[in-house]
N, C-alpha and C positions, 0 to 999 in steps of 0.2 A: 717614771719615777727612776730618781738617779740606784747605782749602787749601793747595797751595803755599806760597803767599805767608803765611797765618795760621799756618802751619806753621815757617817762617823767622820770620817777625816771635816767636815763641813762642819760639825757639829763641833766640834773639839776644836778649830778653828775659834770660831765668835767663843766660846767658852774662854779660851785660853787668852784673845783681845782682852777680853773685861778683865780677865788677871791681870797684866800688865796695865792697865790702866791705872786699878784696884791700887795698885805695887806704887802706882806714882800719889795716888791720892794721897795712901797712908804715906810716903815720902815727906810732902809737901807739906800734911798733917803736923808731921813729927817738929820740919823745922822751920814750923811756923810761917811757913812762904805763901805767896800765893799758887795755886794751883791752874796747870795750864798742860795738858798732854803732848809728852816727846813722842810725836809719831815713828823716830826712824828706831827706838828698842823694841815699840808695840811694832813692827814692821819683823824686827829681826826676831823677836818670841813667834809670830805667828805664823812665816820661812819652819821655824822650828817644831812645830805644831805637826805641819801638813807636809814635811820629809816625815816627821812619828810616829804619827798616827796608823797611817798603811803597813809597816812592818808589827807594830803593838798587835793591831787587828790582825795580821796574818795570826801569827804566837796564839792569840787566844783561838784560833779558830784550831791552830794546831794539837793544842796539849789536850783543847778538847774534843777533839775528832780521837787523841793517842788514847786519853786517858774522861771517857765520857761521865758523869755526872750521874745521871740513873741507864746504865749499861742495860739491855737482851739481854736476860738469861739465854744458857743454850738452850732449858729445857724448865718451861714452866710449867708446874705443875694444873692441870685444868682448873681443882676449886683453887687453889691459890690465891688468897686475895679479889676472891669475886675478877666477874667477867672485866673483862676492860681498865683496871687498877694499873695503875702507871707503876715503871720500876722502882723500885725503892731506894734514897739516894746511895752510890758506894762511898764509903770512909775512905778506904782504902785509897780511891781515884781523888780524892778531895784532898787527900793530904799531899800526895803526891804532887797534885794540880801548883797546889797553895807553897811547896818548899821552891818548885823550881820556878814559878809565878815572884815570890822575893827571896829567890838566892840567879841563878841563871840572868831571871828577863827586870831584875832592878839593880846586876852587874850593868847591862848592858843597855841599859837605856842612861842611867848616869854618867856613864864613860861617854854615849852618844851624847848627851845633853851638853856637858863639858867642851868636849872637841867641838864640837858642830859651832853652841854660841862664841867660843875662843875662837875658832879661826875665822867666826864672819863677821870678830868685832875689828880681829886684827889686818883681813882684808878688805875693809871701812876704814881704817885709818882714824883721823880724828873723824867722826860725821858732827856735821851740823846739826843742831840744835831745831827739828820743825816740827812750827805747834799747828800745822796747817794740812790735812791730809792730802791732798790737793798738789801739794808741795812733795810735799811728802813722795808718791807714787812719784813725780814727775824725777826728781835725788836717784829711784829707787831703780827706774828705767833707762836713768843715763849710762852713756856704756863708761864712767871712770869711777861709778859708784864703790864699786868692787874690787877688788884689783889681788885676786889668791898668790899670785907670785909676792907678794911681800908676808906671804903666810910662816911664821917660824915653826914648823910644826912639831921639834924639839921642843919649844916653848908649850906652845899647845898640851899637847901630851904632860909635862912635867906639870901645869896647874889647872890637865884630870885629874889627876891623882893625887893634887894636894886635896883637890877639894870632894876626893870620891868617899870617905869614912863620913868626914863632917855630912856629906848625903845623904847617901844610906841613912847613919842612923837617923838622922833628923828624918826622912822619909820613913822609918820603921812607927814612928809618932803614930801616921796615917796609913801606911797604904796595906798593912796586914788585915786592918779591924777592915781595909775596901774590898779586897781580897776574898775576904772569910764569907764577908754580903755576897759576891758576884756566885760564890763555888758554890755556895750550901743552894741561897734561895733565889738566885736570878739562871735563867734554864739558856737566855736565847746570847750568844756573842754581841749579838747589836743592843740588848739591855744592860749587860756587863759594861759596856762600853761607854754606853750612858750614864752609869753611875760611877765611872771612874770619870768621865770627865767633867762630871759634877763635883769630884771631889778633889778634883785637879785645881776648879778654882781658887781653892784655898791654898791650894801646894802653889800652883800658878804663881800664884802672890807670893807665895815665899821664894822660889824662883827666880824670879823676877830680882824680887829684891837681894838677894844675893849676886847673883848674875851683874846687879846694877856697879857692885864694889870693886 
């Protein structure tokens, strides 16, 4: 069995690929053109998911450890709530985690997405359109596929700042609800990651559409 963080990364990666393909399908439908998957942007988004999921998993573990949803009381009365009853949900800790997740977590994730994807696209230059998975793999493993020496990080950072607030405000239409459900109803970090990954299919479609512009 893979470790929870590896399992979460694989899970998120699969759903991220689905998001990228759905985004291309929507684009083809809007443009009333034929649909075929361009695997280059799919691989780009997949790489971002693989890089981004482990630190997010660790972040969720960190804030849960610091502010547990159901903290054990220091001294529980013998008959309080009956024997074996679980500790109640901590409203204080839930609010703190929610605020941290929707401020610090959201800001870091947004800047990481913009900086990473813009850098990768710039390093890839004028990547060809590749509709074959095997050819896409061959392209990405070739030594000339990515050259980070041609990345202008000043331009990347300017783009990341330009995209920051539009992405943050768009994210607030979805992620606060996901966080509330996670922190109030789901106890394990693994379960929260699963819900986040499922919600991420919707968000990933939006992100892939945005990053294609």
